[in-house]
N, C-alpha and C positions, 0 to 999 in steps of 0.2 A: 172088770172095768180098768181102764188105763190109769196108772198111778199119776200123781200130781208133782210138778216141780216146785221147788221153794220159790222160784220167781213168780209162778202163777199164784201160789198161796199168798205171797206178799201183796201182789196186785189186788187180790180179792179182799184181803184184810184192810189194806190202805183205802180201798174204795168204800168200805163200810158194808160190804155185802154180808147178808145173813145166810149162813149155811150150817149144815150139821157137821160139827167139828169135835173130834174126840181125841183126848190126850191119854195115852196109856202108860205114862211114866209114873214114878212113885211120888207120894205127897211132897217130900223134901225137894225133889227136882222141880215140881210145879211151883212151889213157893219161891224158888230161885228165879224162875222165869216162866211166865205163862202167857200164851198167845190168845187167851180168851176161849179156849176149848173146854168142853166138859171133861172133868178128870175122872177116869175109872182106871186105876192101875191094872195092868195086864193080868196079874194073878187074881184079881177080883172080878174080872169080866164075866166069867161063866155064871157067877152068883148074882151079878147086877145087870145082866143083859136086858131084863125087863124094863130098865130105866130108859133104854133107847129103842124099844120095840117099835115106836112110832116112826123110826127112821129106816125101817126094813126095806122099803121100796124107793127111798129117796137117796140122793147122793150123800155119802158119808165119808168125810175126810178124816183120816187117822194119822196121828203123829206121835213120835217119841224122841229120844235123844239122837239116834243115828239112823233110824229107819228099820232096825232089826225087830224090835218088839212090836212096832206097828205092823210090820209084815206078818208076824205071827198072829196078831189081832185080826188082820184082814183075812187070813186063811180061816181062822176060827169063825169070824162073823159070816163069811161066805158059806161055811158048813152049816150055819144056823139059819140060812135062807136070806141073808142080806144080799141085795142084788147089785148095788152100785158103790162098793167100797173102794176108796182110793187111798193108797199109802203115800205119805209125803217122802219123796226120795231124799235120803241124806239126813232127814230129821231136823231137829232144832240146831244141830251143829252146822249143817249146811245153810240153814236160814240165817244164822248169825254171821255168816261169811258175806252176805249180800251188802 
């Protein structure tokens, strides 16, 4: 599925839209700034994938600091049968530039 821009993400968050949103950064990064996503650090994702099993066939937006870890998370999730994973292009760094 096509990745998502920070502009689209901000618009959706500002409107109060509810969607499946995953943050794959580390705990300390999440504590510094969190956009309201469920936190599962990338390294823990294989062991905690059951926590998001219900999202398998729904849109799932994944973000991290720059888009690199969330890109890896997207590849992993797709390999596990998730069908509508969208990576936030540029991550939270790009989001903060808005």
